[in-house]
LUMRO-635330 format. One record per atom (N, C-alpha, C): z, x, y; residue number from 1; atom name. Coordinates in Angstrom, 3 decimals. Layout:
<pts>
<pz = Z; px = X; py = Y; n = NUM; atom = CA>
...
</pts>
This chain:
<pts>
<pz = -50.036; px = 0.427; py = 18.651; n = 1; atom = N>
<pz = -50.657; px = 1.547; py = 19.542; n = 1; atom = CA>
<pz = -51.067; px = 1.050; py = 20.916; n = 1; atom = C>
<pz = -50.560; px = 1.604; py = 21.804; n = 2; atom = N>
<pz = -50.253; px = 1.356; py = 23.206; n = 2; atom = CA>
<pz = -50.985; px = 2.558; py = 24.173; n = 2; atom = C>
<pz = -50.866; px = 3.508; py = 23.614; n = 3; atom = N>
<pz = -51.464; px = 4.687; py = 24.504; n = 3; atom = CA>
<pz = -52.517; px = 5.806; py = 23.695; n = 3; atom = C>
<pz = -53.134; px = 6.520; py = 25.052; n = 4; atom = N>
<pz = -53.982; px = 7.467; py = 24.477; n = 4; atom = CA>
<pz = -53.118; px = 8.333; py = 23.138; n = 4; atom = C>
<pz = -52.105; px = 8.697; py = 23.591; n = 5; atom = N>
<pz = -51.252; px = 9.398; py = 22.758; n = 5; atom = CA>
<pz = -51.259; px = 8.838; py = 21.182; n = 5; atom = C>
<pz = -50.921; px = 7.490; py = 21.383; n = 6; atom = N>
<pz = -51.045; px = 6.765; py = 19.967; n = 6; atom = CA>
<pz = -52.280; px = 7.049; py = 19.225; n = 6; atom = C>
<pz = -53.260; px = 7.239; py = 20.211; n = 7; atom = N>
<pz = -54.491; px = 7.181; py = 19.495; n = 7; atom = CA>
<pz = -54.888; px = 8.690; py = 18.795; n = 7; atom = C>
<pz = -54.379; px = 9.472; py = 19.809; n = 8; atom = N>
<pz = -54.127; px = 11.025; py = 19.477; n = 8; atom = CA>
<pz = -53.807; px = 11.002; py = 18.020; n = 8; atom = C>
<pz = -52.586; px = 10.427; py = 17.920; n = 9; atom = N>
<pz = -51.592; px = 10.419; py = 16.482; n = 9; atom = CA>
<pz = -52.174; px = 9.879; py = 15.541; n = 9; atom = C>
<pz = -52.684; px = 8.853; py = 15.698; n = 10; atom = N>
<pz = -53.753; px = 8.205; py = 14.752; n = 10; atom = CA>
<pz = -54.783; px = 9.117; py = 14.059; n = 10; atom = C>
<pz = -55.713; px = 9.750; py = 14.924; n = 11; atom = N>
<pz = -56.750; px = 10.718; py = 14.558; n = 11; atom = CA>
<pz = -55.959; px = 12.011; py = 13.992; n = 11; atom = C>
<pz = -54.891; px = 12.419; py = 14.393; n = 12; atom = N>
<pz = -54.399; px = 13.693; py = 13.777; n = 12; atom = CA>
<pz = -53.988; px = 13.136; py = 12.331; n = 12; atom = C>
<pz = -53.581; px = 11.878; py = 11.914; n = 13; atom = N>
<pz = -53.239; px = 11.773; py = 10.432; n = 13; atom = CA>
<pz = -54.386; px = 12.001; py = 9.373; n = 13; atom = C>
<pz = -55.528; px = 12.076; py = 9.942; n = 14; atom = N>
<pz = -56.861; px = 12.426; py = 9.131; n = 14; atom = CA>
<pz = -57.055; px = 13.778; py = 9.444; n = 14; atom = C>
<pz = -56.382; px = 14.308; py = 10.261; n = 15; atom = N>
<pz = -56.927; px = 16.027; py = 10.505; n = 15; atom = CA>
<pz = -57.667; px = 16.073; py = 11.643; n = 15; atom = C>
<pz = -57.615; px = 15.273; py = 12.677; n = 16; atom = N>
<pz = -58.356; px = 15.132; py = 13.478; n = 16; atom = CA>
<pz = -57.982; px = 15.548; py = 14.823; n = 16; atom = C>
<pz = -58.180; px = 17.024; py = 15.539; n = 17; atom = N>
<pz = -57.586; px = 17.219; py = 16.658; n = 17; atom = CA>
<pz = -58.779; px = 17.571; py = 17.672; n = 17; atom = C>
<pz = -58.365; px = 17.295; py = 18.821; n = 18; atom = N>
<pz = -59.499; px = 17.150; py = 19.855; n = 18; atom = CA>
<pz = -58.665; px = 17.467; py = 21.264; n = 18; atom = C>
<pz = -59.566; px = 18.442; py = 21.696; n = 19; atom = N>
<pz = -59.300; px = 19.287; py = 22.777; n = 19; atom = CA>
<pz = -60.306; px = 20.151; py = 23.245; n = 19; atom = C>
<pz = -61.335; px = 19.420; py = 24.352; n = 20; atom = N>
<pz = -62.205; px = 20.009; py = 24.805; n = 20; atom = CA>
<pz = -62.011; px = 20.740; py = 26.096; n = 20; atom = C>
<pz = -60.889; px = 20.526; py = 26.683; n = 21; atom = N>
<pz = -60.705; px = 20.777; py = 28.011; n = 21; atom = CA>
<pz = -60.524; px = 19.898; py = 29.138; n = 21; atom = C>
<pz = -61.648; px = 19.153; py = 28.866; n = 22; atom = N>
<pz = -61.650; px = 17.864; py = 30.003; n = 22; atom = CA>
<pz = -61.020; px = 16.532; py = 29.195; n = 22; atom = C>
<pz = -60.286; px = 15.908; py = 30.150; n = 23; atom = N>
<pz = -59.701; px = 14.469; py = 29.310; n = 23; atom = CA>
<pz = -61.007; px = 13.711; py = 29.144; n = 23; atom = C>
<pz = -61.680; px = 13.645; py = 29.950; n = 24; atom = N>
<pz = -63.007; px = 12.689; py = 29.832; n = 24; atom = CA>
<pz = -63.663; px = 12.938; py = 28.513; n = 24; atom = C>
<pz = -64.175; px = 14.206; py = 28.230; n = 25; atom = N>
<pz = -64.709; px = 14.758; py = 27.095; n = 25; atom = CA>
<pz = -63.848; px = 14.545; py = 25.854; n = 25; atom = C>
<pz = -62.743; px = 14.523; py = 25.811; n = 26; atom = N>
<pz = -61.631; px = 14.168; py = 24.576; n = 26; atom = CA>
<pz = -61.812; px = 12.900; py = 24.379; n = 26; atom = C>
<pz = -61.609; px = 12.044; py = 25.362; n = 27; atom = N>
<pz = -61.770; px = 10.840; py = 25.306; n = 27; atom = CA>
<pz = -63.304; px = 10.019; py = 24.320; n = 27; atom = C>
<pz = -64.201; px = 10.815; py = 24.885; n = 28; atom = N>
<pz = -65.541; px = 10.381; py = 24.056; n = 28; atom = CA>
<pz = -65.495; px = 10.997; py = 22.713; n = 28; atom = C>
<pz = -65.247; px = 12.088; py = 22.643; n = 29; atom = N>
<pz = -65.295; px = 12.289; py = 21.349; n = 29; atom = CA>
<pz = -64.098; px = 11.768; py = 20.554; n = 29; atom = C>
<pz = -63.053; px = 11.568; py = 20.828; n = 30; atom = N>
<pz = -61.988; px = 10.720; py = 19.967; n = 30; atom = CA>
<pz = -62.596; px = 9.326; py = 19.782; n = 30; atom = C>
<pz = -63.739; px = 8.866; py = 20.743; n = 31; atom = N>
<pz = -64.369; px = 7.570; py = 20.215; n = 31; atom = CA>
<pz = -65.274; px = 8.000; py = 19.085; n = 31; atom = C>
<pz = -65.835; px = 8.873; py = 18.857; n = 32; atom = N>
<pz = -66.738; px = 9.045; py = 18.159; n = 32; atom = CA>
<pz = -66.337; px = 9.315; py = 16.576; n = 32; atom = C>
<pz = -65.111; px = 9.994; py = 17.055; n = 33; atom = N>
<pz = -64.212; px = 10.572; py = 15.415; n = 33; atom = CA>
<pz = -63.717; px = 8.660; py = 14.969; n = 33; atom = C>
<pz = -63.392; px = 8.113; py = 15.995; n = 34; atom = N>
<pz = -62.751; px = 6.912; py = 15.504; n = 34; atom = CA>
<pz = -63.768; px = 5.998; py = 14.997; n = 34; atom = C>
<pz = -64.767; px = 6.150; py = 15.727; n = 35; atom = N>
<pz = -66.117; px = 5.178; py = 15.072; n = 35; atom = CA>
<pz = -66.418; px = 5.959; py = 13.358; n = 35; atom = C>
<pz = -66.258; px = 7.029; py = 13.423; n = 36; atom = N>
<pz = -66.443; px = 7.645; py = 11.764; n = 36; atom = CA>
<pz = -65.373; px = 7.150; py = 10.720; n = 36; atom = C>
<pz = -64.294; px = 7.250; py = 11.172; n = 37; atom = N>
<pz = -63.048; px = 6.925; py = 10.440; n = 37; atom = CA>
<pz = -63.217; px = 5.395; py = 9.995; n = 37; atom = C>
<pz = -63.567; px = 4.397; py = 10.814; n = 38; atom = N>
<pz = -63.872; px = 3.088; py = 10.678; n = 38; atom = CA>
<pz = -65.030; px = 3.040; py = 9.865; n = 38; atom = C>
<pz = -66.293; px = 3.710; py = 10.142; n = 39; atom = N>
<pz = -67.466; px = 3.690; py = 9.051; n = 39; atom = CA>
<pz = -67.064; px = 4.272; py = 7.651; n = 39; atom = C>
<pz = -65.829; px = 4.933; py = 7.624; n = 40; atom = N>
<pz = -65.466; px = 5.191; py = 6.244; n = 40; atom = CA>
<pz = -64.291; px = 4.492; py = 5.667; n = 40; atom = C>
<pz = -64.386; px = 3.102; py = 6.035; n = 41; atom = N>
<pz = -63.237; px = 2.359; py = 6.139; n = 41; atom = CA>
<pz = -62.018; px = 2.919; py = 5.505; n = 41; atom = C>
<pz = -61.182; px = 4.066; py = 6.366; n = 42; atom = N>
<pz = -59.878; px = 4.585; py = 6.250; n = 42; atom = CA>
<pz = -59.286; px = 4.130; py = 7.259; n = 42; atom = C>
<pz = -59.440; px = 3.050; py = 8.164; n = 43; atom = N>
<pz = -58.702; px = 2.627; py = 9.123; n = 43; atom = CA>
<pz = -58.929; px = 1.222; py = 8.968; n = 43; atom = C>
<pz = -58.036; px = 0.274; py = 9.288; n = 44; atom = N>
<pz = -58.244; px = -0.939; py = 9.594; n = 44; atom = CA>
<pz = -59.034; px = -1.432; py = 10.847; n = 44; atom = C>
<pz = -59.805; px = -2.592; py = 10.544; n = 45; atom = N>
<pz = -60.416; px = -3.148; py = 11.948; n = 45; atom = CA>
<pz = -59.615; px = -3.506; py = 13.406; n = 45; atom = C>
<pz = -58.242; px = -3.644; py = 12.729; n = 46; atom = N>
<pz = -57.193; px = -3.828; py = 13.935; n = 46; atom = CA>
<pz = -57.124; px = -2.765; py = 14.645; n = 46; atom = C>
<pz = -56.551; px = -1.647; py = 13.725; n = 47; atom = N>
<pz = -56.365; px = -0.344; py = 14.376; n = 47; atom = CA>
<pz = -57.565; px = 0.030; py = 15.142; n = 47; atom = C>
<pz = -58.740; px = -0.183; py = 14.524; n = 48; atom = N>
<pz = -60.121; px = 0.467; py = 15.019; n = 48; atom = CA>
<pz = -60.161; px = -0.350; py = 16.484; n = 48; atom = C>
<pz = -60.184; px = -1.499; py = 16.597; n = 49; atom = N>
<pz = -60.411; px = -2.134; py = 17.589; n = 49; atom = CA>
<pz = -59.520; px = -1.796; py = 18.889; n = 49; atom = C>
<pz = -58.180; px = -1.663; py = 18.693; n = 50; atom = N>
<pz = -57.048; px = -1.477; py = 19.413; n = 50; atom = CA>
<pz = -57.251; px = -0.038; py = 19.864; n = 50; atom = C>
<pz = -57.693; px = 0.677; py = 19.218; n = 51; atom = N>
<pz = -57.738; px = 2.330; py = 19.475; n = 51; atom = CA>
<pz = -59.226; px = 2.471; py = 20.685; n = 51; atom = C>
<pz = -60.257; px = 1.451; py = 20.196; n = 52; atom = N>
<pz = -61.181; px = 1.636; py = 21.006; n = 52; atom = CA>
<pz = -61.237; px = 1.027; py = 22.334; n = 52; atom = C>
<pz = -60.279; px = -0.157; py = 22.461; n = 53; atom = N>
<pz = -59.745; px = -0.648; py = 23.828; n = 53; atom = CA>
<pz = -59.124; px = 0.490; py = 24.467; n = 53; atom = C>
<pz = -58.134; px = 1.298; py = 24.238; n = 54; atom = N>
<pz = -57.211; px = 2.289; py = 24.845; n = 54; atom = CA>
<pz = -58.286; px = 3.164; py = 25.237; n = 54; atom = C>
<pz = -59.185; px = 3.686; py = 24.206; n = 55; atom = N>
<pz = -60.120; px = 4.598; py = 24.724; n = 55; atom = CA>
<pz = -60.993; px = 4.135; py = 26.030; n = 55; atom = C>
<pz = -61.398; px = 3.098; py = 25.831; n = 56; atom = N>
<pz = -62.481; px = 2.341; py = 26.831; n = 56; atom = CA>
<pz = -61.564; px = 2.435; py = 28.374; n = 56; atom = C>
<pz = -60.317; px = 2.006; py = 27.928; n = 57; atom = N>
<pz = -59.685; px = 1.835; py = 29.365; n = 57; atom = CA>
<pz = -59.396; px = 3.254; py = 30.179; n = 57; atom = C>
<pz = -59.160; px = 4.236; py = 29.132; n = 58; atom = N>
<pz = -58.599; px = 5.244; py = 29.536; n = 58; atom = CA>
<pz = -60.087; px = 6.147; py = 30.014; n = 58; atom = C>
<pz = -61.250; px = 5.965; py = 29.635; n = 59; atom = N>
<pz = -62.129; px = 6.385; py = 30.196; n = 59; atom = CA>
<pz = -62.887; px = 5.931; py = 31.231; n = 59; atom = C>
<pz = -62.517; px = 4.314; py = 31.475; n = 60; atom = N>
<pz = -62.680; px = 4.011; py = 32.931; n = 60; atom = CA>
<pz = -61.752; px = 4.657; py = 33.912; n = 60; atom = C>
<pz = -60.594; px = 5.013; py = 33.392; n = 61; atom = N>
<pz = -59.889; px = 5.484; py = 34.613; n = 61; atom = CA>
<pz = -60.113; px = 6.720; py = 34.984; n = 61; atom = C>
<pz = -60.567; px = 7.664; py = 33.986; n = 62; atom = N>
<pz = -61.023; px = 9.025; py = 34.182; n = 62; atom = CA>
<pz = -62.340; px = 9.032; py = 35.272; n = 62; atom = C>
<pz = -63.013; px = 7.664; py = 34.780; n = 63; atom = N>
<pz = -64.418; px = 7.955; py = 35.720; n = 63; atom = CA>
<pz = -63.880; px = 7.511; py = 37.052; n = 63; atom = C>
<pz = -63.282; px = 6.561; py = 37.319; n = 64; atom = N>
<pz = -62.742; px = 6.204; py = 38.718; n = 64; atom = CA>
<pz = -62.098; px = 7.438; py = 39.448; n = 64; atom = C>
<pz = -61.163; px = 8.180; py = 38.455; n = 65; atom = N>
<pz = -60.820; px = 9.435; py = 39.147; n = 65; atom = CA>
<pz = -61.670; px = 10.537; py = 39.672; n = 65; atom = C>
<pz = -62.710; px = 10.687; py = 38.744; n = 66; atom = N>
<pz = -63.938; px = 11.413; py = 39.276; n = 66; atom = CA>
<pz = -64.356; px = 11.333; py = 40.396; n = 66; atom = C>
<pz = -64.251; px = 9.961; py = 40.524; n = 67; atom = N>
<pz = -65.178; px = 9.482; py = 41.800; n = 67; atom = CA>
<pz = -64.167; px = 9.372; py = 43.042; n = 67; atom = C>
<pz = -63.125; px = 9.726; py = 42.974; n = 68; atom = N>
<pz = -62.003; px = 9.506; py = 44.100; n = 68; atom = CA>
<pz = -61.665; px = 11.262; py = 44.545; n = 68; atom = C>
<pz = -62.593; px = 11.740; py = 45.458; n = 69; atom = N>
<pz = -62.050; px = 12.958; py = 45.864; n = 69; atom = CA>
<pz = -60.600; px = 12.997; py = 46.169; n = 69; atom = C>
<pz = -59.586; px = 12.087; py = 46.471; n = 70; atom = N>
<pz = -58.518; px = 12.493; py = 46.704; n = 70; atom = CA>
<pz = -57.568; px = 12.668; py = 45.613; n = 70; atom = C>
<pz = -58.124; px = 12.088; py = 44.343; n = 71; atom = N>
<pz = -57.301; px = 12.054; py = 43.086; n = 71; atom = CA>
<pz = -56.425; px = 13.199; py = 42.688; n = 71; atom = C>
<pz = -57.522; px = 14.230; py = 42.726; n = 72; atom = N>
<pz = -56.729; px = 15.795; py = 42.058; n = 72; atom = CA>
<pz = -56.144; px = 16.601; py = 43.249; n = 72; atom = C>
</pts>
């Protein structure tokens, strides 16, 4: 697992489809859903930690872009 797309694919395996209309919100909801899957012991600790790292990195990028008026 290397990208946000990979995390989305992992969630889709469990019927979790996320599309709120804003990438930052999607990432936040994916993190919540990932926590639930981990608590239910349906994904491995390694998958969970890898996915959480990817989500954290992507969330940070989104926050940087929100604060950069020249981004969009």
